[in-house]
C-alpha positions in Angstrom: 135.3 110.7 125.2 136.6 109.6 121.9 134.7 109.4 118.6 135.6 105.8 117.2 135.0 105.7 112.9 133.0 103.0 111.8 134.7 100.6 109.2 132.3 99.3 106.5 130.4 96.5 108.0 129.8 98.3 110.8 128.1 101.1 108.6 125.9 99.0 106.6 125.1 96.9 109.9 124.1 100.1 111.8 121.8 101.2 108.3 120.1 98.0 108.5 119.4 97.8 112.2 117.7 101.6 111.6 115.9 100.3 108.9 114.8 97.4 110.8 113.9 99.5 114.0 111.7 101.7 111.4 110.2 98.8 110.1 109.5 97.3 113.4 107.4 100.8 114.3 105.2 100.5 111.5 104.3 96.9 112.7 103.6 98.4 116.0 101.2 100.7 114.6 100.2 97.3 113.0 100.1 99.8 109.6 97.6 102.1 110.6 99.0 105.0 109.2 98.1 103.7 105.7 94.3 102.2 107.0 93.5 105.4 108.4 94.6 107.5 105.2 93.3 104.6 102.7 89.7 104.1 104.3 89.2 107.8 105.0 89.8 108.2 101.1 87.8 105.4 99.8 85.2 106.7 102.3 85.0 110.0 101.2 85.3 109.1 97.7 82.2 106.9 98.0 80.6 110.2 99.1 82.0 112.4 96.8 80.9 109.9 94.2 76.5 109.2 95.4 76.0 113.1 96.1 77.3 113.8 93.0 75.6 111.7 90.8 72.3 111.5 92.6 72.5 115.6 93.0 74.5 116.8 90.1 75.9 119.4 92.0 79.8 120.6 90.9 80.2 121.9 94.8 79.9 118.0 96.5 83.5 118.5 95.2 84.3 120.0 98.1 83.6 117.0 100.5 87.0 116.2 98.9 88.8 118.6 102.0 87.1 115.5 104.6 90.1 113.5 103.7 92.7 115.7 106.0 90.0 117.1 108.5 88.7 113.2 109.2 92.3 111.7 109.0 94.7 114.2 109.9 93.5 114.4 113.8 93.8 110.7 114.0 97.2 110.5 112.8 98.0 113.3 115.5 96.3 110.0 117.6 98.2 107.5 116.3 101.6 108.9 116.7 101.2 110.1 119.8 100.2 106.5 120.8 102.8 104.2 118.6 105.9 106.4 118.5 107.8 106.1 121.4 111.3 105.9 122.0 114.3 107.1 119.6 113.3 108.8 116.3 116.0 107.4 113.6 117.3 108.9 110.5 115.1 106.4 108.5 111.8 107.7 110.2 113.1 111.2 109.6 113.1 110.3 106.0 110.2 108.5 105.7 108.5 111.0 107.7 109.6 114.3 105.3 108.7 111.8 102.4 104.9 112.0 103.9 105.3 115.7 104.4 106.2 116.1 101.2 103.9 114.2 99.2 100.6 115.6 101.4 101.4 119.4 101.2 101.9 118.9 97.3 98.7 116.6 97.1 97.1 119.3 99.0 98.4 122.4 97.0 97.2 120.4 94.0 93.9 120.0 95.4 93.6 123.6 96.2 94.7 124.2 92.9 92.1 121.7 91.4 89.5 124.3 92.6 90.4 126.9 89.9 91.2 124.7 87.1 88.9 122.3 86.6 90.5 120.5 83.6 93.7 119.7 85.7 93.2 115.6 86.2 93.5 115.8 90.2 92.5 112.3 90.3 95.3 111.0 88.5 97.5 113.6 90.4 96.8 111.8 93.8 97.3 108.7 93.1 100.4 109.5 91.4 101.9 111.2 94.3 100.5 108.9 96.9 101.6 106.0 94.9 105.5 107.3 95.1 104.9 108.1 98.4 104.1 104.1 99.3 106.7 103.0 97.1 109.3 104.8 98.5 108.4 104.3 101.9 108.1 100.5 101.0 112.0 100.8 99.3 113.6 102.9 102.2 112.1 100.5 104.5 112.9 97.2 102.6 108.6 95.9 102.8 108.4 94.5 99.8 104.4 94.7 99.7 104.4 98.3 100.4 106.9 99.1 97.5 104.6 97.2 95.5 101.3 98.6 96.5 102.7 101.6 95.5 104.2 100.8 92.4 100.4 99.1 91.2 98.9 102.8 92.1 101.4 104.7 90.2 100.8 102.0 86.9 96.8 102.2 88.3 96.7 106.1 88.6 96.8 106.1 84.8 92.9 104.6 84.7 91.8 108.2 85.7 93.2 109.6 82.2 91.1 107.4 80.5 87.8 106.9 82.6 85.6 110.2 82.4 83.0 111.1 84.8 82.0 110.2 88.1 83.2 106.6 87.3 86.7 107.8 87.9 85.9 108.2 91.4 85.2 105.3 91.8 88.6 104.0 90.1 90.3 106.2 93.3 88.4 104.5 95.7 89.8 100.8 94.1 93.3 102.1 93.6 93.5 103.4 97.0 92.1 100.4 98.5 94.9 98.4 96.4 98.0 101.0 97.3 97.4 101.9 100.9 94.3 99.6 102.8 95.8 96.4 101.4 99.5 96.9 102.3 98.2 98.4 105.9 96.3 95.1 106.6 99.1 93.0 105.6 101.2 95.4 108.2 98.9 94.7 110.6 98.8 90.6 110.2 103.0 91.1 110.4 103.0 93.2 113.4 100.7 90.4 115.1 103.1 87.8 114.9 
C-alpha cells in the first residue's frame, strides 16, 4: 500500500477533525473531569478552612492531600467509562498537559510541607489555570480557555490575601476555573 502525501487543505481538514473529535470526547464525558477535580478541590478547601479556623491546628493542611486521593480514583473510573475509541494526537497532547500540570502541582504541594513561606495556593491556581487555558486553546473551546485565563488572573488574589481567607479565594477560583466550564461542557454534551 503506497502512502499519499496530503496537500495543505487536506492537512488542515485532518487537524480540524482531530480537534473536533477531542472536543466531542470531552463533551461525551460531559466535562466530568473538570467537575470532579473542581468540586473535590472546593470541598477539601472548605474542610481545610473550617478545621483551621475552628482548631487553629496547622496539621489540618495535610487534608489537602485528600484532593488526589479522592479525585484520582474517580478519574480512572471516568476514563474507563468515557474514553473509548481511537486516541488522537490532540487527546494525547491534552493528556500530557495535565500529566505535567498534575505532577508539578503535586511536587509543589509536597515541597510546601518543608517551606512554609511558599505561596502554594497562588502557584497551584497558576498551574491549573494554565492547564485549563491550554486545554481550551488546543481543543478550541472558548469557555474553557477563558476560564483558564481568568483563573490565572485571579491567582494574584492569593498573594494579597492573608491567613485562612486565602483558602476561600482558592475555592472560589476553582469554582470559576473548573466547575463552571465543566457545567458548560455538560450542557453542550446534552444537546
